[in-house]
N, C-alpha and C positions, 0 to 999 in steps of 0.2 A: 567306433568311438570318435574318429576324426571328424565326422560330420555333425556331431553333437554341438549345439551352440554353447559357447562359454557363458559364464554368468554375466560378463560384461556385454556379450552379444545380446543376451536376453534384455538386459537393462537398456541397451542402446535402441531397442525396438519398443520400449515402453514409453508411451506418450507422457504418462504421469511422472515417471522418473526424469525424463528429459526436460519437462516443463519445470519441475522442482529444481533440478540441477542448474538450469539456465537462470531461474529466478534467484537462486542463491548467489550465482556469479554476478548478476546485475546488482543485487543488493550489496555485495562486497565492493563492487566498483563505486557505487553511490556512497557507501559508508566511508571509504577512503577519501572521497572528495568532500564529504561533510565534516571531517575531523576538525578543521579549524573553527567550526561553528558549535561544537559540543552538543550535537543533536543526532539521533539515530534516524535511519530511513523510516522506521515505524513511527517515531515521534513526528517526523517531518510530514508523513502522509496524513496523520490525524490533524496536525496543525493546518495543513493545506485544506483539508475538508472543512474545518471550522472557518477558515478564511473565506472559503467559497460560499458558505451559507451560515452566517452567524445565528446564534440563538437555538441551535439544535440541542436536543437532549442526548444523553449518553447512548441510548438505544439507537437513535438515528445515526449518530456518528459511527457506532459499531457497524451498522448495516452498510453505510457508505464506504467505510474503509476496509470492510471484509474481515474485521477482527471480532472476537467474541466480546461480550460485555465486560467481564472481569479484566481482560487484557486492556480494553479501551479505557477502563477506569484507572488502571495503573499508569497508562500513558498520559491521560489527562492530568492525573496528580503530578506527574513529573513535569509536564508542560506548565502547570500552574506554579510549581515550585521554582521554575526557571523564569517566571514572569511573562510567559508567552500567551497565556489564556487566563480568563477569570470565569468563575462559576457564579451564577445567580439563581436563587431558588425561584421556582416557577410561581406565577401569580395564582394559579388554581390548585396546584399540587406541591406542597412544601417538601415532599419527599424527593421530587425530581428537581434537577437544576438545568439551566440553560447555559451553554458555553459560548463565550465571546472571545475574540482575539484582542490582544492588547496592541498598542502601538509598537512595542518591542517585538511582538510576534509578527506583526505586519512587515516590519523592517527586515526581520529574518527571512520571511518568505520572499520579499523583494530581492534579497541578496542570493538566496539559494535556489529559487525556481529556475534561473538560467543554468545552474549547475546540474539540476535534475534533467532538464531538457538536453543538455550537452552529453550527459552520461548515456541517456537513451539513444541519442543520435550517434555517439561513438560506438555503442554496442551493436546498433542495427545498421551501421554503414555498409555492411556486406549485402544488404538487401536493396532492391530498387524500391521506389515509392509505391509502386503497385504491389510488390511482394509484402511490404510493410503493412499496407492497408489490408491485404488478404490475411496476413498473420493476425492482425487485430480482430478481423471479422471471424476467423476460425476460432480464436480463443474465446470470443464472446459467445459464439454458437455452442462450443463445448460447455462453457460455464452455465449458459441458460439451460442446456440439456441436463446437466448435473442437478441444477435446481429442480427441474421437473421430476427427475428420478427420486431425489431425496424427499420431495413433497409427497410422493406416492408411497414411500416406505414407512 
């Protein structure tokens, strides 16, 4: 029995568990740093996506941010209520709307983008630049492979 792995040992060897745990820790770090701005990391990510490419529809924003459509809709509603985005009905399909960032939203991104970059920098300061680039490449590779698996299921 002494050689049986403990449950924490099994989890420590699970890439999914370790990625999730690390993601939650990074999100917590960013959440703490965003508190003065009354925005969550999830809202920030969606707002940043809108700022990068204005006029996207909800489905495009959901795909870009890695959120499902209902979650993205709730986040967009919250961002609109805070005055950070506006929604305009599409010219050809009145059921869909295009999302645009407001000047208030732009200013928030200008103030908080350095906070996000610093949080990532602080969290990954234990890695060399080469290790960081390798980490990103590996995570992209795993993500792309999961996309292929799920497309075939």
